[in-house]
Structures are given as C-alpha cells and as structure tokens.
Wavefront OBJ file of the C-alpha trace (Angstrom):
o trace
v -11.100 -0.282 27.940
v -9.281 2.817 26.268
v -5.672 3.732 26.810
v -3.871 2.026 29.856
v -7.437 1.678 31.860
v -6.959 -2.171 32.291
v -3.364 -2.018 34.290
v -0.310 -3.249 34.313
v -1.598 -7.062 33.981
v -2.895 -6.290 30.243
v -2.323 -9.909 28.728
v -3.843 -11.465 31.950
v -6.586 -9.721 31.859
v -7.736 -10.065 27.843
v -6.738 -13.688 28.846
v -9.542 -13.202 31.755
v -12.108 -11.353 29.659
v -12.235 -13.212 26.744
v -13.213 -16.404 28.509
v -15.930 -14.533 29.972
v -17.020 -13.763 26.540
v -16.945 -17.058 24.654
v -20.303 -17.598 26.176
v -21.807 -14.117 26.782
v -24.481 -13.242 24.974
v -25.283 -9.830 26.159
v -22.276 -7.490 25.223
v -22.387 -6.742 21.344
v -19.290 -4.336 21.067
v -15.765 -4.015 22.548
v -13.459 -1.555 22.256
v -9.706 -1.879 23.430
v -7.714 0.963 21.866
v -4.153 2.247 22.556
v -3.439 -0.519 25.125
v -0.286 -2.362 23.593
v -1.805 -5.355 23.765
v 0.832 -7.119 21.719
v 0.333 -10.366 19.702
v -0.514 -13.162 22.509
v -3.836 -11.200 23.821
v -4.619 -11.054 20.007
v -4.474 -14.636 20.200
v -6.947 -14.783 23.554
v -9.314 -12.548 21.758
v -8.959 -14.702 18.717
v -9.802 -17.807 20.671
v -12.891 -15.902 21.929
v -14.324 -15.533 18.766
v -14.373 -18.884 18.044
v -16.603 -19.439 20.423
v -18.613 -16.283 20.584
v -21.774 -15.693 18.606
v -23.026 -12.511 19.520
v -20.172 -9.564 19.463
v -20.618 -7.403 16.444
v -18.113 -5.127 17.097
v -14.114 -4.852 17.904
v -12.190 -1.752 18.210
v -8.441 -2.812 18.582
v -6.365 0.300 17.214
v -3.198 0.826 18.446
v -2.270 -2.076 20.236
v 0.902 -3.903 18.638
v -0.447 -6.312 17.437
v 1.249 -7.151 14.529
v 1.628 -9.886 11.362
v 1.530 -12.481 13.883
v -1.332 -11.068 16.044
v -3.318 -10.391 13.143
v -3.147 -14.055 11.727
v -4.284 -15.180 14.781
v -7.505 -12.770 14.331
v -7.897 -14.141 10.939
v -8.101 -17.578 11.669
v -11.073 -16.751 13.988
v -13.158 -14.925 10.903
v -12.857 -17.971 8.842
v -15.202 -19.748 11.808
v -16.829 -16.610 13.499
v -20.510 -16.023 12.138
v -21.439 -12.907 14.525
v -18.507 -10.429 13.902
v -19.587 -7.306 11.827
v -17.066 -4.756 12.376
v -13.027 -4.942 12.680
v -11.257 -1.716 13.441
v -7.318 -2.168 13.256
v -5.847 1.136 13.005
v -2.033 1.458 13.744
v -0.900 -1.942 14.387
v 2.055 -2.464 12.645
v 0.044 -4.604 9.697
v 2.259 -5.291 6.528
v 1.372 -7.038 3.429
v 1.867 -10.741 5.252
v -0.998 -9.617 8.012
v -3.050 -8.156 4.930
v -2.864 -11.484 3.152
v -4.137 -13.272 5.723
v -7.111 -11.189 6.782
v -7.551 -11.530 2.879
v -7.692 -15.123 2.418
v -10.117 -15.234 5.909
v -12.996 -12.688 4.050
v -12.551 -14.648 0.982
v -14.849 -17.061 3.229
v -16.318 -15.369 5.554
v -19.737 -14.112 5.303
v -20.441 -11.717 7.939
v -17.691 -8.953 8.179
v -19.018 -5.497 6.855
v -16.397 -3.236 7.778
v -12.590 -3.353 8.217
v -10.560 -0.570 8.927
v -6.424 -1.010 8.280
v -5.533 2.409 8.352
v -1.928 4.191 9.109
v -0.819 0.254 8.905
v 2.435 -0.765 6.381
v 0.504 -2.182 3.735
v 2.035 -2.005 0.201
v 1.236 -2.904 -3.267
v 1.396 -6.534 -2.621
v -0.948 -6.110 0.528
v -3.493 -3.929 -1.727
v -3.135 -6.762 -4.513
v -4.306 -9.767 -2.111
v -7.107 -7.557 -0.627
v -8.218 -7.042 -4.403
v -8.381 -10.621 -4.712
v -10.626 -10.833 -1.742
v -13.075 -8.016 -2.977
v -13.826 -10.295 -5.724
v -15.497 -12.708 -4.308
v -16.203 -10.984 -0.966
v -19.730 -9.546 -1.373
v -20.496 -8.622 2.248
v -18.151 -5.975 3.185
v -19.401 -2.529 2.982
v -16.461 -0.286 4.126
v -12.867 -0.810 3.403
v -10.328 1.562 4.558
v -6.689 1.629 3.719
v -5.839 5.012 4.226
v -2.053 5.916 5.282
v -0.351 3.282 4.356
v 2.383 3.148 1.249
v 0.087 1.717 -1.314
v 1.134 2.934 -5.036
v -0.083 2.608 -8.343
v 0.528 -1.323 -8.322
v -1.827 -1.631 -5.820
v -4.409 1.192 -6.690
v -4.319 -0.491 -10.148
v -5.832 -3.836 -8.178
v -8.103 -2.614 -5.963
v -9.316 -0.458 -8.915
v -9.942 -3.177 -11.132
v -11.847 -5.523 -8.568
v -14.251 -3.253 -7.549
v -15.652 -3.723 -11.442
v -16.257 -7.366 -10.626
v -17.429 -6.317 -6.269
v -20.838 -6.214 -6.146
v -21.145 -5.340 -2.260
v -18.552 -2.431 -1.181
v -20.084 0.993 -0.483
v -17.489 2.729 1.167
v -13.595 2.760 0.274
v -10.938 5.134 1.760
v -7.216 5.336 -0.151
v -6.298 8.578 1.340
v -2.957 9.915 1.690
v -0.946 6.579 0.053
v 1.189 7.069 -2.661
v -1.353 6.977 -5.813
v -0.224 8.761 -8.593
v -1.494 9.393 -12.339
v -1.489 5.987 -13.261
v -3.715 4.927 -10.306
v -6.076 7.601 -10.846
v -6.624 6.132 -14.453
v -7.505 2.925 -13.850
v -10.234 4.109 -11.241
v -11.354 6.551 -14.350
v -11.740 2.815 -16.178
v -13.125 0.800 -13.509
v -15.758 3.224 -11.529
v -17.827 3.299 -14.507
v -18.327 -0.756 -14.296
v -19.105 -0.684 -10.470
v -22.694 -0.147 -9.597
v -22.438 0.033 -5.677
v -19.864 2.139 -4.455
v -21.191 5.688 -3.154
v -18.176 6.842 -0.997
v -14.585 7.432 -2.411
v -11.448 8.345 -0.169
v -8.351 9.088 -2.517
v -6.015 11.462 -2.214
v -3.418 11.528 -5.510
v -1.011 13.406 -7.375
v -1.213 13.350 -10.980
v 1.049 15.128 -13.653
v -1.424 16.356 -16.212
v -4.704 18.165 -16.342
v -6.354 15.340 -18.567
v -6.274 12.868 -15.709
v -7.902 15.189 -13.250
v -10.770 16.162 -16.006
v -11.421 11.864 -16.570
v -11.444 11.407 -13.300
v -13.822 14.362 -12.562
v -16.166 12.838 -15.270
v -16.531 9.815 -14.387
v -17.649 11.337 -10.728
v -19.893 13.344 -12.137
v -21.882 10.821 -14.497
v -21.862 8.618 -11.145
v -23.398 11.870 -9.212
v -25.431 12.377 -11.958
v -27.204 8.471 -11.204
v -27.163 9.366 -7.322
v -24.898 7.175 -6.805
v -21.530 9.133 -5.374
v -22.640 11.058 -1.828
v -18.683 11.734 -1.722
v -16.179 11.600 -3.922
v -12.046 12.460 -4.222
v -10.645 13.942 -1.428
v -7.994 15.931 -3.437
v -6.131 15.528 -6.497
v -3.200 17.652 -6.865
v -1.406 18.638 -10.271
v 2.167 18.615 -10.459
v 5.388 17.741 -12.792
v 7.991 16.818 -10.312
v 7.827 13.240 -9.389
v 9.394 10.505 -7.254
v 10.001 7.517 -8.983
v 10.148 4.861 -5.498
v 10.125 1.405 -6.480
v 11.761 0.581 -3.025
v 10.887 -3.002 -2.088
v 9.078 -4.092 -4.933
v 11.213 -7.237 -6.351
v 11.206 -5.821 -9.910
v 14.045 -8.397 -10.752
v 16.193 -7.607 -14.248
v 13.165 -7.538 -16.145
v 11.621 -5.008 -14.083
v 14.009 -2.869 -14.249
v 14.101 -2.738 -17.804
v 10.928 -1.526 -18.169
v 11.918 1.464 -15.560
v 14.945 2.074 -17.869
v 12.604 2.651 -21.320
v 10.228 4.900 -19.087
v 13.484 7.049 -17.819
v 14.433 7.240 -21.444
v 11.374 8.645 -22.081
v 10.542 11.183 -18.895
v 10.985 14.519 -18.306
v 9.654 14.812 -15.076
v 11.063 12.489 -12.902
v 13.573 14.087 -10.577
v 14.308 11.624 -8.075
v 14.759 7.597 -8.254
v 14.581 5.217 -5.395
v 15.475 1.387 -6.450
v 16.579 -0.291 -2.956
v 15.450 -4.107 -2.381
v 14.457 -4.503 -6.258
v 16.365 -7.967 -6.253
v 18.685 -5.733 -9.710
v 21.424 -8.110 -11.005
v 24.111 -6.810 -13.568
v 22.019 -6.917 -16.632
v 19.260 -4.596 -15.378
v 22.158 -2.574 -14.026
v 23.626 -2.184 -17.240
v 19.698 -1.662 -18.953
v 19.727 1.295 -16.253
v 23.088 2.738 -16.929
v 21.991 3.503 -20.610
v 18.733 5.153 -19.448
v 20.995 7.001 -16.533
v 22.790 8.565 -19.570
v 19.670 9.379 -21.585
v 17.576 10.999 -18.608
v 17.141 14.803 -18.721
v 15.497 15.437 -15.247
v 16.703 13.031 -13.064
v 18.430 14.475 -9.815
v 18.797 11.910 -7.609
v 19.376 8.283 -7.911
v 19.312 5.445 -4.830
v 20.917 2.045 -5.181
v 21.912 1.684 -1.864
v 20.771 -1.788 -0.301
v 18.925 -5.173 -1.289
v 20.035 -5.811 -4.991
v 22.391 -8.078 -6.185
v 24.812 -5.661 -8.576
v 28.474 -6.724 -8.777
v 31.149 -4.322 -8.149
v 31.990 -3.998 -12.198
v 28.531 -3.277 -12.940
v 28.567 -0.567 -10.001
v 31.318 1.055 -12.027
v 29.484 1.016 -14.898
v 26.384 2.971 -12.888
v 28.563 5.633 -11.418
v 29.806 6.328 -14.884
v 26.988 6.900 -16.590
v 25.988 8.831 -13.877
v 29.166 11.030 -13.992
v 27.980 11.503 -17.891
v 24.371 12.924 -16.555
v 25.539 16.711 -15.428
v 21.997 16.653 -13.878
v 22.693 14.238 -10.933
v 24.038 15.729 -8.162
v 23.302 13.022 -5.368
v 23.645 9.423 -5.580
v 23.608 6.628 -2.814
v 25.030 3.602 -4.961
v 26.440 1.656 -1.953
v 29.430 -0.612 -1.505
v 30.781 -3.745 -1.904
v 29.768 -4.983 1.647
v 25.881 -4.539 0.621
v 25.987 -6.493 -2.419
v 25.566 -10.060 -3.465
v 26.589 -12.248 -6.181
v 23.738 -14.510 -6.874
v 21.045 -12.685 -8.723
v 17.463 -13.544 -7.495
v 14.569 -13.482 -10.203
v 12.087 -11.466 -10.965
v 8.860 -11.786 -8.797
v 6.213 -13.453 -10.369
v 3.485 -11.567 -8.428
v 4.158 -8.418 -10.433
v 0.245 -8.248 -11.728
v 0.095 -8.554 -15.665
v -1.682 -5.575 -16.548
v 1.405 -3.271 -15.401
v 3.398 -5.591 -17.819
v 4.617 -2.379 -19.328
v 4.113 0.076 -17.336
v 5.892 0.780 -13.864
v 4.425 2.461 -11.195
v 5.196 6.058 -10.574
v 4.580 7.718 -7.299
v 4.586 11.822 -8.138
v 4.804 13.981 -4.747
v 5.833 17.505 -3.867
v 9.444 17.491 -2.798
v 11.047 20.132 -0.983
v 13.101 23.359 -2.214
v 17.371 22.418 -2.341
v 19.904 24.191 -1.884
v 19.878 27.319 -4.309
v 16.427 26.739 -4.806
v 16.894 23.423 -7.154
v 13.977 21.265 -6.767
v 15.269 18.433 -4.997
v 14.345 14.640 -4.296
v 14.610 12.239 -1.547
v 13.063 8.909 -1.670
v 13.171 9.475 1.816
v 10.942 13.142 1.964
v 8.674 12.098 -0.720
v 7.278 8.674 1.613
v 7.080 11.203 4.391
v 4.636 13.477 2.362
v 2.180 10.692 2.846
v 3.055 8.814 6.250
v 0.762 8.886 9.006
l 1 2 3 4 5 6 7 8 9 10 11 12 13 14 15 16 17 18 19 20 21 22 23 24 25 26 27 28 29 30 31 32 33 34 35 36 37 38 39 40 41 42 43 44 45 46 47 48 49 50 51 52 53 54 55 56 57 58 59 60 61 62 63 64 65 66 67 68 69 70 71 72 73 74 75 76 77 78 79 80 81 82 83 84 85 86 87 88 89 90 91 92 93 94 95 96 97 98 99 100 101 102 103 104 105 106 107 108 109 110 111 112 113 114 115 116 117 118 119 120 121 122 123 124 125 126 127 128 129 130 131 132 133 134 135 136 137 138 139 140 141 142 143 144 145 146 147 148 149 150 151 152 153 154 155 156 157 158 159 160 161 162 163 164 165 166 167 168 169 170 171 172 173 174 175 176 177 178 179 180 181 182 183 184 185 186 187 188 189 190 191 192 193 194 195 196 197 198 199 200 201 202 203 204 205 206 207 208 209 210 211 212 213 214 215 216 217 218 219 220 221 222 223 224 225 226 227 228 229 230 231 232 233 234 235 236 237 238 239 240 241 242 243 244 245 246 247 248 249 250 251 252 253 254 255 256 257 258 259 260 261 262 263 264 265 266 267 268 269 270 271 272 273 274 275 276 277 278 279 280 281 282 283 284 285 286 287 288 289 290 291 292 293 294 295 296 297 298 299 300 301 302 303 304 305 306 307 308 309 310 311 312 313 314 315 316 317 318 319 320 321 322 323 324 325 326 327 328 329 330 331 332 333 334 335 336 337 338 339 340 341 342 343 344 345 346 347 348 349 350 351 352 353 354 355 356 357 358 359 360 361 362 363 364 365 366 367 368 369 370 371 372 373 374 375 376 377 378 379 380 381
C-alpha cells in the first residue's frame, strides 16, 4: 500500500488492518510508505505489534509519524519478538524520538535493521543511539544518513563501535561530520571486529586525517572485513562552525572562544540557541577581537545575553575588520536569566568543541562568504 492507494480514510483503514493482523500468522512483510499516516495510525500499528508474532518487516517511510508516533512504536518494540526490519525514513523524527527507540532497542533482542534516514536527528539523538549500540548485540544494520549529526554525535557512535559486537553495516552519509569525527572513527575502527560496511561522508581540513582514515580501511581490508569503505572525504580549508541548539552554556562557549583564538580557517560561526549568558558573551568578545578568519557571526536567538553584553560583542566585532555580516539579535530576543550548561555534553569533548567544515558559496566580489544556513543546506536531504 504505497502512496494514496489506501484511500482517504487512512486512519480507519490502518485500524482495520491492524486489527486483522493482531492474530494473523501468514503475513511477513508490511509496506505502507508515503501515505501521510500520522501518529494515530502509528499507535494502531504499535498496538498490533504487541500481539502479532510473525510479522518480520515494516516499511513506514515518509508517513509524518513524528516523535509521538515513534513513541508508540518504541513501546511496542519492547515486547515484540518477531519484527526484524523497521524503516522510518523521512518521518520528522527528532532526538526525542530517537531516544525512545534507543531505550526500546536496549531490551529488544530481535530487531536486526533500523533505518532512520532523512529525519531531524542531531548529536543528542546520535548519542542515545550510541549508548544503545554499546549493549545491543542483535542489530546488524543501522542507517542514520541525511540527518544533522555533527562531530559530537559521530564521536559517540564511533566510540560505541569499540564495544559493539553485532553491527555489520552503518550509514552516516550526508551529515555534518568533520575532522574530529573522522579522527575518532580512525581510532575506534581498529578495535572493532564485526563492521563490514561503513558509509561515511565527511569534510576534513588536512591531508593527514584523510591518510589516517584510509590507512585504517586498508588495514581492515587486509583482514577481509570491509566490503565498502568511505563514500567521500572532502578536503577543504573553509569551515562553518555550526553549534546551533547544542546548549553549550558559558562553559562550552569558553572552549569555543579558545578555538577561535587559535583558528585561521573558521569563516562562519552559528551560536543560536546555545544558552549563552553574559559571561560567555564576554569571553566570546575577547576571542572575536583576536580571530583572523571569521567573516560572519550569528547569535540571533535562543541565548540569554543582556543588552550591555550585546554591546560588548558589537564593539569586538567592529574592531575585527574581516567580519562583515553579523546577526546578534536585539533586546526583544534576549532573556535575562542564564541557563546552566547542559550536563549531557559528552565528556570526551571537554576540551574540543565540534567543528563542521563545509563548502561555502561565493560571496560578492569573489569573497568566500559563509552562512549557517548555507552550510546546513550542503548536507540536507
């Protein structure tokens, strides 16, 4: 039942179908992709999975299930003992939904394939799935391609591979993985003895990182373990440091500021929704005065910077002749109470913030301009 073949009364049809399949013992596969079923239909299917004991495969891609619908399916997976393949491609699933699935798959001992491509997963969702992979031994294929996973998430997934003993195929194409994520995969894959297929698209800033990862794959291929290695590693010096929604707080921004003082290649900086307070803004202002590469800075919303601290940032930017495009927002977008740093920031990144290198479009007069939106669109589905 693909597309609009099930007619207009989709929810009623799914309820009827689910009721029939509760005790059915002959249907092994279900394909309901591209029907815009929504969360309520997902609930009916989840109720069916609690009772059905023979269905092996469920294809639900492009159905607008969202986190609410995925929550129903996740609860069902905790008790279902027959389903092996679940395809949730392009369903508007975010970190919240991924976290629920991860919890279910910590106890599920049947699922062997999970497809979460083209959703809205970021590093928090990737971290939840990585924690699951450390204890799950039945999943053979996980595809997280075409999401928004940056180096923090890649770091956690790579580290999980050191403990995982079951995964054979992993997809991470078209995310926001950069040099640090690649470096962690270089280390972790040496300790993994089961992975055979890795799809990884990344951008690195040095030939050394490319050579390091290629050496790992050559080593793995010599033991006849790797069937397919990297999709592409792109070398380039231009970087967009996109940390939006990472909830870094003032402590995290202090580490970003240290990086900016040392970097000569970061051209764009996106720090929206990072929960920055006045202390972090002051530290960032000092770094902006010293940085010699930035051209664009965005802090428009989701932070807690006072009007006075915003003026300090503006003064710092005025002293940096290279920065020609800024978006600092105004007092209407600024909160007064600072929020503490998110404690979920992975410990291994205590001194190294994630970098998302990416190609940047040509600006006026052939100047290499950078915008967070442009860098995000380079890996969007």
